[in-house]
Each structure stands twice: as structure tokens, then as C-alpha cells.
C-alpha positions as CSV (number, residue, x, y, z in Angstrom):
1,M,22.9,20.2,-8.3
2,N,21.1,22.5,-10.1
3,V,17.5,23.0,-8.9
4,S,15.2,24.4,-11.4
5,P,13.2,28.1,-9.9
6,L,9.8,26.0,-11.2
7,T,11.2,22.9,-8.9
8,I,11.9,25.6,-6.1
9,R,8.4,27.7,-6.3
10,R,6.5,23.9,-6.4
11,L,8.4,22.8,-3.2
12,K,7.2,26.0,-1.1
13,N,3.9,25.9,-2.4
14,F,3.9,22.2,-1.3
15,R,6.1,23.0,2.1
16,A,3.1,26.3,2.5
17,N,0.5,23.4,2.6
18,K,1.0,22.7,6.3
19,R,-2.0,20.0,6.8
20,G,-0.7,18.4,3.5
21,F,3.1,18.8,4.6
22,Y,3.3,17.6,8.2
23,S,0.7,14.7,6.6
24,T,3.7,13.7,4.5
25,L,6.1,13.7,7.3
26,V,3.0,11.1,9.7
27,F,2.7,8.9,6.4
28,S,6.0,8.5,5.9
29,L,7.3,7.9,9.5
30,L,3.9,5.0,9.5
31,F,5.0,3.7,6.6
32,L,8.6,3.5,8.0
33,I,7.4,1.8,10.7
34,S,5.2,-0.7,8.9
35,I,8.3,-1.5,6.6
36,F,10.5,-2.7,9.3
37,A,7.4,-5.0,10.9
38,E,9.3,-8.3,11.7
39,F,11.7,-5.5,14.1
40,I,8.4,-4.5,16.0
41,A,6.1,-7.2,16.1
42,N,7.1,-10.5,15.6
43,D,7.4,-14.2,17.6
44,K,11.4,-14.4,17.1
45,P,13.9,-12.8,18.2
46,I,15.8,-9.8,17.1
47,L,18.5,-11.0,18.1
48,V,20.2,-14.3,20.0
49,V,23.6,-14.8,21.5
50,F,24.1,-18.2,22.2
51,N,27.9,-19.5,22.6
52,G,29.1,-16.6,22.0
53,Q,27.5,-16.5,18.3
54,M,25.3,-14.0,17.5
55,H,22.3,-15.0,15.4
56,F,19.0,-13.2,13.7
57,P,16.4,-15.9,14.0
58,V,14.2,-12.8,12.0
59,F,16.0,-13.9,8.6
60,K,17.4,-17.3,9.6
61,N,15.3,-20.3,10.6
62,I,17.2,-21.9,13.4
63,P,16.2,-25.0,14.6
64,E,15.4,-26.3,18.4
65,T,17.9,-28.8,17.7
66,Y,20.7,-26.2,17.8
67,Y,20.0,-24.9,21.4
68,G,20.1,-28.6,22.7
69,G,16.2,-29.3,22.2
70,E,14.9,-32.0,21.2
71,F,13.2,-31.3,17.5
72,E,14.8,-30.3,14.9
73,T,11.7,-28.1,13.4
74,E,12.6,-24.4,13.6
75,A,12.3,-23.3,17.7
76,D,9.3,-21.6,19.1
77,Y,11.0,-18.9,20.8
78,K,7.7,-18.5,23.3
79,D,8.3,-22.0,24.6
80,P,9.3,-21.5,28.3
81,F,11.4,-25.0,27.6
82,V,13.1,-22.9,24.5
83,K,13.7,-19.9,26.7
84,D,15.4,-21.8,29.1
85,L,17.8,-23.1,26.8
86,I,18.4,-20.0,25.1
87,N,19.5,-18.5,28.5
88,A,21.1,-21.4,29.9
89,K,24.0,-20.6,27.5
90,G,23.3,-16.7,26.6
91,F,20.5,-14.3,25.9
92,S,18.1,-13.2,23.5
93,V,16.3,-9.9,22.6
94,M,12.3,-9.8,21.9
95,P,10.6,-7.5,19.5
96,L,8.4,-4.4,21.5
97,I,5.5,-7.0,20.8
98,E,6.1,-10.5,20.9
99,Y,3.5,-11.6,18.5
100,S,3.6,-11.5,15.0
101,Y,0.4,-10.7,12.9
102,D,-0.5,-15.0,12.5
103,T,0.7,-16.1,16.1
104,I,-2.1,-17.2,17.9
105,N,-2.0,-16.4,21.9
106,Y,-2.6,-19.9,23.6
107,D,-2.2,-18.2,27.5
108,L,-5.2,-15.8,27.4
109,K,-7.0,-15.6,30.7
110,V,-10.6,-15.0,28.8
111,P,-11.9,-15.8,25.7
112,S,-11.6,-15.0,22.0
113,P,-11.8,-11.7,21.1
114,S,-9.8,-10.8,24.2
115,P,-10.1,-6.7,25.1
116,P,-6.7,-4.4,25.7
117,S,-4.2,-5.3,28.3
118,L,-0.4,-5.1,29.2
119,E,0.5,-8.1,26.5
120,N,-1.7,-7.8,24.1
121,F,-1.6,-3.6,23.8
122,L,-4.9,-3.3,21.4
123,G,-6.5,-7.1,22.5
124,T,-6.7,-9.8,20.2
125,D,-9.7,-10.9,17.3
126,D,-11.7,-14.0,17.7
127,Q,-8.6,-16.1,16.6
128,G,-6.5,-15.3,19.5
129,R,-4.1,-12.7,17.2
130,D,-2.8,-9.4,18.2
131,V,-4.9,-6.8,16.9
132,L,-1.7,-4.6,17.0
133,A,0.9,-6.6,15.1
134,R,-2.1,-7.5,12.5
135,L,-2.6,-3.7,12.0
136,I,1.0,-2.9,11.7
137,Y,1.8,-5.4,9.0
138,G,-2.4,-5.0,7.1
139,F,-1.0,-1.0,6.9
140,R,2.2,-2.1,5.0
141,I,0.3,-4.7,3.0
142,S,-2.4,-1.9,2.1
143,V,0.3,0.6,1.1
144,F,2.5,-2.1,-0.8
145,F,-0.7,-3.0,-2.7
146,G,-1.8,0.3,-3.4
147,L,1.4,1.7,-4.5
148,T,2.0,-1.1,-6.7
149,L,-1.1,-0.9,-8.2
150,T,-1.1,2.9,-8.3
151,I,2.1,3.2,-11.0
152,L,1.2,0.2,-12.7
153,S,-2.1,1.7,-13.4
154,S,-0.3,5.3,-13.8
155,I,1.8,3.9,-16.5
156,I,-0.6,1.9,-18.8
157,G,-2.7,5.0,-18.3
158,I,-0.7,7.4,-19.4
159,F,0.8,4.9,-22.6
160,I,-2.8,4.9,-24.0
161,G,-4.1,8.3,-23.1
162,G,-1.0,9.3,-24.7
163,I,-1.2,7.4,-27.8
164,Q,-5.4,8.4,-28.5
165,G,-4.5,11.8,-27.4
166,F,-1.4,12.6,-29.6
167,Y,-2.6,10.7,-32.5
168,G,-5.9,11.4,-32.7
169,G,-8.5,10.2,-35.7
170,K,-9.5,6.6,-35.9
171,I,-6.7,5.4,-33.1
172,D,-8.5,7.9,-30.8
173,L,-12.1,7.3,-32.1
174,F,-11.6,3.1,-31.6
175,G,-9.9,3.8,-28.2
176,Q,-12.6,5.9,-26.8
177,R,-15.5,3.2,-27.5
178,F,-13.5,0.5,-26.8
179,I,-12.9,2.4,-22.7
180,E,-16.6,3.5,-22.8
181,I,-17.2,-0.1,-23.1
182,W,-14.9,-1.3,-20.6
183,S,-16.0,0.9,-18.2
184,G,-19.3,-0.1,-18.4
185,L,-19.0,-3.5,-17.0
186,P,-20.1,-3.9,-13.3
187,V,-16.4,-3.9,-12.1
188,L,-17.4,-5.6,-8.9
189,Y,-19.1,-8.2,-10.0
190,L,-16.7,-9.4,-12.5
191,L,-14.2,-8.8,-9.8
192,I,-16.2,-11.4,-7.2
193,I,-16.6,-13.5,-10.1
194,M,-13.1,-13.7,-11.1
195,A,-11.8,-13.9,-7.5
196,S,-14.1,-16.7,-7.3
197,F,-12.1,-19.3,-9.3
198,V,-8.8,-17.5,-9.8
199,Q,-7.2,-18.5,-6.2
200,P,-6.5,-15.5,-4.0
201,S,-3.3,-13.9,-3.6
202,F,-1.2,-10.2,-3.7
203,W,-0.6,-10.8,-7.4
204,N,-3.7,-12.4,-8.7
205,L,-5.8,-9.6,-7.0
206,L,-3.4,-7.0,-8.2
207,F,-3.7,-8.1,-11.8
208,I,-7.5,-8.6,-11.5
209,M,-8.2,-4.8,-10.4
210,L,-4.8,-3.4,-12.5
211,L,-7.9,-4.5,-16.0
212,F,-10.2,-1.5,-14.8
213,S,-8.1,1.1,-12.9
214,W,-6.0,2.1,-15.3
215,M,-8.8,4.1,-16.6
216,A,-8.4,6.7,-13.9
217,L,-5.8,8.3,-15.6
218,E,-6.0,7.5,-19.5
219,G,-8.9,10.5,-19.7
220,V,-7.0,13.0,-18.3
221,V,-3.7,12.4,-19.9
222,R,-5.8,12.4,-23.6
223,A,-7.4,15.6,-22.9
224,E,-3.5,16.7,-22.0
225,F,-2.2,15.5,-25.2
226,L,-4.8,17.2,-27.5
227,R,-4.4,20.1,-25.8
228,A,-0.7,20.3,-26.1
229,R,-0.5,18.7,-29.7
230,N,-1.9,22.0,-31.1
231,F,1.1,24.0,-29.0
232,E,3.2,26.4,-31.4
233,Y,6.8,25.2,-30.2
234,V,5.0,21.2,-30.6
235,K,4.5,22.2,-34.5
236,A,7.5,23.5,-34.9
237,A,9.6,20.7,-33.9
238,K,7.4,18.7,-36.1
239,A,8.2,20.9,-39.0
240,L,11.8,20.3,-38.2
241,G,11.5,16.4,-38.1
242,V,11.7,15.4,-34.8
243,K,10.4,11.8,-34.2
244,N,6.9,11.4,-32.6
245,T,8.4,9.1,-29.9
246,K,10.9,12.0,-29.1
247,L,8.5,14.3,-29.6
248,M,6.0,12.8,-27.2
249,L,8.0,11.8,-24.5
250,K,10.2,15.2,-24.5
251,H,7.9,17.6,-25.5
252,V,4.4,17.0,-24.6
253,L,4.6,14.6,-21.8
254,P,5.8,16.6,-19.5
255,N,2.9,19.1,-19.9
256,A,0.6,15.9,-19.1
257,M,2.6,14.7,-16.3
258,V,1.2,18.3,-13.9
259,A,-2.1,16.8,-13.5
260,T,-0.9,13.0,-13.5
261,L,1.0,13.8,-10.5
262,T,-1.9,15.8,-8.9
263,L,-4.3,12.9,-9.3
264,M,-1.7,9.9,-8.0
265,P,-2.2,10.2,-3.9
266,F,-6.2,10.2,-4.6
267,I,-5.6,6.9,-7.4
268,L,-3.6,5.5,-4.0
269,S,-6.6,6.2,-1.6
270,G,-8.6,4.5,-3.9
271,S,-6.7,1.5,-4.5
272,I,-6.8,1.4,-0.5
273,A,-9.9,1.6,0.0
274,A,-11.0,-1.1,-3.0
275,L,-8.6,-3.7,-1.6
276,T,-10.3,-3.3,1.9
277,S,-13.5,-3.6,0.5
278,L,-13.0,-6.7,-1.2
279,D,-11.2,-7.9,2.0
280,F,-14.3,-7.4,3.6
281,L,-16.5,-8.8,1.2
282,G,-14.2,-12.0,1.6
283,F,-13.1,-11.8,-2.2
284,G,-9.5,-10.4,-1.4
285,L,-6.6,-11.7,0.1
286,P,-6.2,-15.0,1.0
287,P,-7.3,-16.1,4.7
288,G,-4.7,-15.6,7.1
289,S,-3.8,-11.9,5.6
290,P,-3.3,-9.3,7.5
291,S,-6.4,-7.2,6.3
292,L,-7.5,-3.9,7.5
293,G,-10.3,-4.8,5.8
294,E,-11.1,-8.5,7.1
295,M,-9.9,-6.7,10.8
296,V,-13.4,-4.4,9.5
297,A,-15.3,-7.4,9.0
298,Q,-14.0,-9.3,12.4
299,G,-15.3,-6.4,14.3
300,K,-19.1,-6.1,12.7
301,A,-19.1,-10.0,13.6
302,N,-18.0,-9.4,17.6
303,L,-19.6,-6.3,18.4
304,Q,-19.4,-7.4,22.0
305,A,-15.4,-6.4,21.1
306,P,-15.4,-2.8,20.0
307,W,-11.3,-2.5,20.1
308,L,-11.9,-4.6,16.7
309,G,-13.8,-2.2,14.8
310,L,-12.8,0.7,16.3
311,S,-8.8,0.4,15.9
312,A,-9.4,-0.7,12.1
313,F,-11.1,2.5,11.6
314,I,-8.9,4.7,13.0
315,T,-6.1,3.4,10.9
316,L,-7.9,3.4,7.6
317,F,-9.5,6.8,9.0
318,L,-6.1,8.2,10.0
319,Q,-4.1,6.4,6.6
320,L,-6.8,7.7,3.9
321,S,-6.9,11.3,5.5
322,L,-3.7,11.3,5.3
323,L,-3.0,10.9,1.8
324,V,-6.1,13.1,0.9
325,F,-4.1,15.9,2.6
326,I,-1.1,15.4,0.9
327,G,-3.1,15.3,-2.4
328,E,-4.3,18.3,-1.9
329,A,-0.5,19.7,-1.0
330,V,0.7,18.0,-4.3
331,R,-1.9,20.3,-6.0
332,D,-1.6,23.1,-4.8
333,A,2.3,22.4,-5.2
334,F,1.9,22.3,-8.9
335,D,-1.1,24.3,-9.5
336,P,0.7,27.8,-11.7
337,R,-2.1,30.0,-10.4
338,K,-1.0,29.7,-6.8
339,V,2.3,32.0,-5.8
340,I,3.9,32.9,-2.6
């Protein structure tokens, strides 16, 4: 595999930014842990060996009658009766945290929200759910939401900005007037209004926010296309009869991608912050979803339980700070003036 000298220089510039490089490693590690959240925080065993057969309840629902119980519903692996049935003919391996994001601890010795303990490392919320489990799942869903929104909004923004910047004229004029009107709308109020009559879900919220988030990159891409279309090699390609589509994709777009990639980590952090804000206000993900914003709201409502607000705040602070540091390293990597 041949790597161009330009790519090697960019990688060296990225690694030279120690804060950004190590932030990338830490963020990747945290995201990798959150991807396998079901194997870290779950009320189901990772592995069950029963009657000489191996089962993975994380992937498959097994009724209680299979173990010799009385109910045909899914087995409750935290029930002492079910544990005795399994241990009589085999064994089970539970995750490090024996609670999922929606598992309620009915065996608390103090009222909810309960303080941190050996059973609940960061305590429980006001409904008796494990805070650490909800943080792990909430971290994953916020990153997935931010990545999906960033990628989709970047595609739309690059497409619209590229069309405006390359063709100019009336297309650019009408596009700019539309964007001026669209960007002048009160986004937060519209999100609240639309979320009030649309059933809240991950994809509905993503669609609503996508209606406005694509404008973040449109202006940058438009400016880059306006600049690049006057380059000599672009004019030469036009004179040789190269089609506009090929000209845009092969010759002009690579120049615009430098500015686009530089902004993407900051757009990702903004998307996560927007989701957290809507969840805090109660217009985000459906009730019961593992959400960092909902945990911040619980911390506000339960000032006598500081572990709720502090846990959510530290997680958000770490998450957004790492993304900002990664963005700075990406900016240094694509900076043509920075040479090691």
C-alpha cells in the first residue's frame, strides 16, 4: 500500500499534537467499551452452561421453564430461585455490573436515589437504576447519535454548498436567500414544537435536527468551491471537455474536504451537546432511554444526591473536551503551514 508524502506529513502533524493524539486514544477506548456495554453492564449472564450446553442470554431470550422453573417468560437471572436452578446443573458468568440501564434494584437498603456502594458503584437514580450502567449506555447512544447526525449533515451540506459554489449565478443567489430565511428560524422553538406532536424516538429526533444542522458546513464548502473553480487546472479541465460532475468530484471537492474534515469533530461535539440539551428539557429521546441529559435533569431535581449531577457532568465534560482536543489535532494535521 503506497501512502502519499502528503498523508504521511498529515499523520506526523496529528501525532505531534500530543494532547489531541492521546485524546483520540482515550476517546476510542471509551467508545469501544461503550459498544460492548451489554457485556459490561447487564442483568443477563454473559455465559450460561446448563446441562453441558453453552448459552448466551445476551443474544437470545431463554424462558425460565428451560431451567426447570414455572414461568414461560424470560428468566430473571437476578432471582435467587433461578440462580439455584442454574447452579444445580451448571454455572453462569455475570458481567462486571449486574444491572442494565433499565434494571431497577429492588434490594436497596436506603431510599432512592441511593449513594455509591459496592453493588452500585456510582449509586442509583431516583428510580433505583444503576447510574454507571446508564452512563455507559448513554455515552454510546450520544456518540452514535452525534456521528450519524454529523455524517448525514456533512453529506447534505457538502452537496448543497458544492452546487452553489461551483455553478454560482442564480443557483447560488436563490440558495443563499433560502439559507438566510431557514437559518433565521428559531430552531429550538421549532424542535420543541415538532417534538411535542411527533412520537419521540432516535430516528425522529435525528430527522428533526438534520433539517437545520446541514447548514454548518454549507457556507465553508460553498466558499471553497467558489475559490477553487477559478484555479488554472480547473479552467484547463473545463477547456478539455471534462464533465462538471467529474470536475467537481475529482478536482474541486478534495480541496474543500480539508476545511470540512477540520470542522467535523467540532460539529460532532455540537451534535452531542444539542442532544443533551433537548434531553435535559424533556424533548429528546423517549422516557427511560439512557440519556446524559436526563441524568443532568435528575441531578438538578435531586440536589441531595450529588453523585447524579457530578457523574453526568464529568462524563459530558470528558466527552466534549476529548472531541475538542481531537478537533485541534485534525486542524493541525491539515494545516499546510505547519511542517515538522
